[in-house]
C-alpha positions in Angstrom: -24.6 -43.0 88.7 -21.0 -44.3 89.3 -20.1 -43.7 85.7 -20.7 -40.0 86.3 -18.2 -39.8 89.1 -14.4 -40.1 88.9 -12.6 -43.2 90.1 -9.6 -42.8 92.4 -7.3 -43.4 89.5 -9.0 -40.7 87.4 -8.8 -38.2 90.3 -5.1 -39.0 90.7 -4.5 -38.5 87.0 -6.3 -35.1 87.0 -4.2 -33.9 89.8 -1.1 -34.5 87.7 -2.2 -31.6 85.5 0.9 -31.4 83.2 2.7 -34.1 81.3 5.4 -34.4 78.7 4.8 -36.2 75.4 7.9 -37.6 73.6 7.8 -38.4 69.9 11.0 -40.1 68.7 11.7 -42.8 66.2 12.8 -43.4 62.6 10.9 -40.2 61.6 13.4 -38.2 63.7 16.1 -39.1 61.2 14.1 -38.5 58.0 12.5 -35.1 58.7 9.0 -36.8 58.6 5.9 -36.5 60.6 4.3 -39.6 59.3 6.2 -42.3 57.4 4.8 -45.4 55.7 6.7 -48.1 57.4 9.5 -48.3 54.7 12.1 -46.2 56.4 14.9 -48.6 57.4 15.3 -49.6 61.0 19.0 -49.0 60.6 18.3 -45.3 60.3 17.6 -45.1 64.0 20.9 -44.2 65.5 20.8 -41.4 68.2 24.5 -41.5 69.3 24.1 -39.4 72.4 20.6 -40.5 73.6 20.1 -39.7 77.3 16.7 -40.5 78.7 17.7 -38.8 82.0 18.1 -35.5 80.1 14.6 -35.9 78.7 13.2 -36.4 82.2 15.2 -33.5 83.5 13.6 -31.3 80.8 10.2 -32.6 81.9 11.0 -31.7 85.5 12.2 -28.3 84.4 8.8 -27.5 82.9 7.0 -28.9 85.9 5.6 -32.1 84.3 4.5 -34.8 86.6 4.1 -37.5 84.0 5.7 -38.6 80.7 4.2 -40.5 77.7 6.6 -42.1 75.2 5.6 -43.0 71.6 6.6 -46.7 71.9 5.3 -47.3 68.4 4.0 -44.6 66.0 2.0 -45.2 62.8 5.1 -46.3 60.9 5.2 -49.4 63.1 8.8 -48.9 64.3 9.1 -50.2 67.9 11.3 -48.6 70.5 11.7 -51.8 72.4 13.0 -55.2 71.3 9.7 -56.9 70.6 9.2 -60.5 69.7 6.4 -59.5 67.3 8.5 -57.9 64.5 12.0 -57.2 63.4 11.1 -53.5 62.7 12.5 -52.3 66.0 15.5 -51.0 67.9 16.9 -54.5 67.8 17.5 -54.1 64.1 19.2 -50.7 64.5 22.8 -49.7 65.2 21.7 -47.9 68.4 23.3 -49.6 71.4 24.6 -52.2 68.9 21.1 -53.6 68.5 20.8 -54.4 72.2 19.0 -51.3 73.4 15.6 -50.9 74.9 14.4 -47.3 74.8 11.2 -47.9 76.6 13.2 -49.5 79.5 15.6 -46.5 79.6 12.8 -44.0 79.7 10.7 -46.0 82.3 13.8 -46.2 84.6 14.6 -42.5 84.2 11.0 -41.7 85.1 11.0 -44.0 88.1 14.3 -42.4 89.4 12.8 -38.9 89.1 9.3 -39.8 90.5 7.5 -39.1 87.2 4.5 -41.2 86.2 5.4 -43.2 83.0 3.0 -43.9 80.1 3.2 -45.4 76.6 1.7 -44.6 73.2 1.0 -47.6 71.0 -0.5 -46.7 67.7 -3.3 -49.1 66.6 -2.7 -48.1 63.0 0.5 -49.8 61.7 1.7 -49.0 58.2 4.6 -51.5 58.3 3.0 -54.7 59.5 1.5 -56.8 56.6 -0.9 -58.4 59.0 -2.7 -55.0 59.3 -4.7 -56.1 56.2 -6.0 -59.1 58.1 -7.9 -57.8 61.1 -8.0 -61.0 63.3 -4.3 -61.6 62.7 -3.4 -58.0 63.4 -5.5 -58.0 66.6 -3.4 -60.9 67.9 -0.2 -59.2 66.9 -1.3 -55.9 68.5 -2.4 -57.5 71.8 1.0 -59.3 72.0 2.8 -55.9 71.6 0.6 -54.4 74.2 1.2 -57.3 76.6 4.9 -56.8 76.3 4.6 -53.1 77.1 2.2 -53.8 80.0 4.4 -56.5 81.7 8.0 -55.4 81.2 8.3 -51.9 82.4 6.5 -51.6 85.7 3.4 -49.6 86.5 2.0 -47.5 83.6 0.0 -44.3 84.4 -1.4 -43.9 80.9 -1.8 -45.9 77.7 -2.4 -43.8 74.6 -4.4 -45.2 71.8 -4.2 -42.7 68.9 -7.3 -42.8 66.6 -5.4 -41.4 63.6 -5.6 -43.7 60.5 -8.3 -45.9 62.1 -11.4 -44.4 60.7 -13.8 -47.2 59.9 -11.5 -49.9 61.3 -12.9 -52.3 63.9 -10.3 -53.6 66.4 -10.9 -56.4 68.9 -11.2 -54.0 71.8 -12.4 -56.7 74.1 -9.2 -58.6 73.7 -7.1 -55.4 73.7 -8.7 -54.1 76.9 -8.5 -57.5 78.6 -4.7 -57.1 78.5 -4.9 -53.7 80.1 -7.4 -54.7 82.7 -5.4 -57.8 83.6 -1.9 -56.2 83.7 -2.4 -52.4 84.2 -5.8 -51.9 85.7 -5.0 -48.4 87.1 -3.6 -47.0 83.9 -5.6 -44.2 82.2 -6.8 -45.3 78.7 -6.8 -42.6 76.1 -9.9 -42.2 73.8 -10.2 -45.7 72.3 -11.2 -49.1 73.6 -12.8 -48.6 77.0 -11.4 -45.1 77.7 -11.0 -43.5 81.0 -9.7 -40.1 79.6 -10.4 -38.5 76.3 -8.9 -36.2 73.6 -9.9 -32.6 73.9 -10.7 -32.5 70.2 -7.8 -30.5 68.7 -4.0 -30.7 68.6 -3.4 -27.1 69.6 -3.5 -27.7 73.4 -6.7 -25.6 73.8 -9.8 -26.5 75.8 -13.0 -24.5 75.4 -15.5 -23.3 77.9 -17.3 -25.4 79.2 -14.9 -28.3 79.9 -17.2 -31.1 80.8 -15.8 -34.2 82.4 -18.9 -36.3 81.5 -19.6 -37.2 77.8 -21.2 -40.0 75.8 -18.7 -39.9 72.9 -15.0 -39.5 72.0 -13.5 -38.0 68.9 -10.8 -40.0 67.2 -8.9 -37.4 65.2 -9.2 -34.1 63.4 -9.4 -35.3 59.9 -12.7 -37.3 59.6 -16.0 -37.6 61.4 -15.2 -40.9 63.1 -16.6 -40.7 66.6 -16.9 -43.5 69.2 -20.3 -43.5 70.8 -20.1 -44.8 74.3 -23.8 -45.7 74.6 -24.3 -43.7 77.8 -22.7 -40.7 79.5 -19.4 -41.5 81.3 -16.8 -39.6 83.3 -14.0 -39.0 80.9 -11.8 -35.9 81.7 -10.0 -34.4 78.7 -6.3 -34.2 77.9 -5.0 -31.4 75.6 -2.0 -32.4 73.4 0.2 -30.0 71.5 3.9 -29.9 70.4 6.5 -27.5 71.7 7.6 -27.2 68.1 5.5 -27.1 64.9 6.1 -30.8 64.3 5.6 -33.8 66.6 9.0 -35.2 65.6 12.2 -33.1 65.6 13.2 -31.3 62.5 16.3 -29.2 62.1 14.5 -26.2 60.6 11.9 -26.1 63.3 12.0 -24.1 66.5 10.1 -24.0 69.8 6.9 -22.0 70.3 7.2 -18.5 71.9 6.8 -18.0 75.6 3.6 -16.1 75.0 2.2 -19.0 73.0 3.0 -21.5 75.7 1.5 -19.3 78.3 -1.7 -19.0 76.2 -1.8 -22.8 76.0 -1.5 -23.2 79.7 -4.3 -20.7 80.5 -6.6 -22.5 78.0 -5.8 -26.1 79.1 -4.7 -26.5 82.7 -6.3 -23.1 83.5 -9.7 -24.5 82.3 -9.5 -27.8 84.3 -8.0 -30.1 81.6 -4.7 -31.9 81.6 -2.0 -30.7 79.2 0.4 -33.1 77.5 3.1 -31.0 75.8 5.3 -32.8 73.2 9.0 -32.2 73.5 10.8 -34.1 70.6 14.4 -35.2 71.1 16.8 -34.4 68.1 18.8 -36.8 66.0 21.5 -37.0 68.7 18.8 -38.2 71.2 18.8 -35.1 73.2 16.3 -32.3 73.8 17.9 -29.2 72.2 19.3 -26.5 74.5 17.0 -23.9 73.0 14.0 -26.1 73.8 15.1 -26.7 77.4 15.7 -22.9 77.8 12.2 -22.2 76.5 10.7 -24.8 78.9 12.6 -23.3 81.8 11.4 -19.8 80.9 7.8 -21.0 80.7 8.0 -22.6 84.1 9.7 -19.6 85.6 6.9 -17.3 84.4 4.2 -19.6 85.7 5.9 -19.8 89.0 6.3 -16.0 89.1 2.6 -15.5 88.4 1.1 -18.4 90.4 3.7 -19.5 92.9 2.5 -17.3 95.8 -1.2 -17.8 96.1 -3.3 -16.1 98.8 -6.1 -18.3 99.9 -9.6 -17.0 100.8 -11.8 -18.5 103.5 -15.0 -19.6 101.8 -18.5 -19.6 103.4 -21.8 -20.6 101.7 -24.0 -17.6 102.5 -27.1 -18.0 100.2 -28.8 -20.7 98.2 -31.7 -20.4 95.7 -32.4 -23.5 93.7 -29.2 -24.4 91.8 -27.7 -21.0 92.6 -25.3 -20.7 95.5 -23.4 -17.6 96.8 -20.1 -17.9 98.5 -18.4 -15.2 100.6 -14.6 -15.2 100.2 -12.6 -13.5 102.9 -8.9 -12.9 102.3 -6.6 -12.8 105.4 -5.8 -9.1 104.6 -6.2 -6.6 101.9 -4.5 -8.0 98.8 -3.8 -6.6 95.4 -4.8 -9.1 92.8 -5.1 -9.5 89.1 -5.7 -13.3 88.8 -8.0 -15.7 90.5 -8.0 -19.5 90.7 -11.2 -21.4 91.6 -11.5 -25.2 92.4 -14.6 -27.2 93.0 -15.2 -30.5 94.8 -15.7 -32.9 91.9 -15.2 -36.1 93.7 -18.9 -36.9 93.4 -19.0 -35.5 89.9 -18.6 -32.1 88.3 -21.4 -29.7 89.3 -20.6 -26.1 88.4 -22.1 -25.1 85.1 -21.6 -21.4 85.5 -19.8 -18.9 87.9 -19.3 -15.2 88.5 -16.7 -13.6 90.8 -17.4 -10.1 92.1 -15.8 -7.5 94.4 -18.8 -5.5 95.7 -20.8 -4.6 92.6 -17.9 -5.1 90.2 -17.8 -8.3 88.2 -14.2 -9.5 88.1 -14.5 -12.7 86.1 -17.1 -15.2 84.8 -17.3 -18.4 83.0 -19.0 -21.8 82.8 -17.3 -24.9 84.3 -14.7 -25.0 87.0 -13.8 -28.6 87.7 -10.2 -29.3 88.9 -9.4 -25.6 88.5 -10.3 -22.4 86.7 -7.9 -19.5 86.2 -9.1 -16.0 85.4 -7.2 -12.8 84.7 -9.1 -9.7 86.0 -8.7 -6.0 86.3 -6.2 -5.2 89.1 -7.7 -4.2 92.4 -7.0 -4.3 96.1 -9.6 -6.0 98.4 -10.1 -8.2 101.4 -13.5 -9.7 100.3 -14.9 -11.3 97.2 -18.1 -13.0 96.3 -18.6 -16.1 94.1 -21.9 -17.1 92.6 -22.1 -20.6 91.2 -24.8 -22.3 89.1 -25.2 -26.0 89.3 -27.1 -28.3 91.6 -25.0 -29.5 94.5 -22.0 -27.3 93.5 -19.4 -27.0 96.2 -16.3 -24.7 96.0 -13.2 -25.9 97.8 -10.9 -23.0 97.2 -10.5 -19.5 95.9 -6.9 -18.2 95.5 -5.8 -14.8 94.3 -2.5 -13.7 92.8 -0.7 -10.5 92.1 1.2 -11.2 88.9 2.2 -7.6 88.3 -0.3 -7.1 85.5 0.4 -10.3 83.5 -2.0 -10.4 80.6 -3.6 -13.5 79.1 -1.7 -13.8 75.8 -3.4 -14.9 72.6 -2.3 -18.3 71.2 -1.1 -16.7 68.0 -0.3 -19.1 65.2 -1.4 -22.6 65.8 1.8 -24.5 65.4 0.7 -28.1 65.1 1.3 -29.8 61.7 -1.2 -30.6 59.1 -1.0 -34.2 60.2 -2.2 -35.5 63.6 0.1 -37.3 66.1 
């Protein structure tokens, strides 16, 4: 049953909750989301690039980790790799002596952020992609460079886009990870330890199960990895701050309400959220984007920065149903609730209801790391929670007075018609 329980590394990753994705590369200078590997390396020239400014933007939004697209589907590498000349070493940036992966890794270390890398298995530039054994050797060499040059990695992102029907040598690929970065979370492919939520809108459903026997690879075909048996694989929601994954001059950041809706339906449902913030062609996160991130963080802090914790007591048990009395330290006006369960031995809660007397305030299915609910405002000192699920154990119930903040609708889904 160990596969149904989180490892220490998975628990630590889930507690990070919010990360920043960074898509940057030759596409940034061509107004493209996907390119085919023919854009010249010389087009990469961000004259004011400042990885410290990116990390400051991540901190401003409250991110605890950052994942950089070290190589996207076009094959352009953001580090000086020995495997190909299609890299920053062939660009005018830093006079061809730059290493963007190193700069971002160092900025993350200095700020205390967990650093991760995205390395696209699909490579539209490399001729050896047509020869699977040769490409597998090429790809594992790239991965080994990333896994051995830049210190500890918290996450390695294997994007399934473009790989439908392709068989990679995952034994060789994962041997590199297991040898060099054994604590890194592995996203969706290979021998994953975390999985994609199934859309690029940043939205998790209800229930959010941490155990599954399959992972989806992308939104555009039916390619699914069957794991053979159920395994503990908590989901990560990915979405871009802008419409596109890469910066485009005509684009703009999502509204504050849209970002709040994403947060409620990702972090607020017990999943991790990886929000993409693309630097512009100067190599900086635009001022308008930073301002939107700061406003988002400020509103989240206003709503959830002053929790009032209840004392929980298990008062009744009937089969897989448990009833918990929740006593607040005083009468409190509340309009939001946050529940957490003990999932160290596996997720247990399959349904829950919160009541004040005979009034149902909120209900849902899974809880996991946390579950946030908005409810009708009321003032009370006592609540009751009923859970469904064998062995379920609540660890906290917190209430908030947000002044009537509503759960906004996501509005227009602003991801592009191409996946990351």
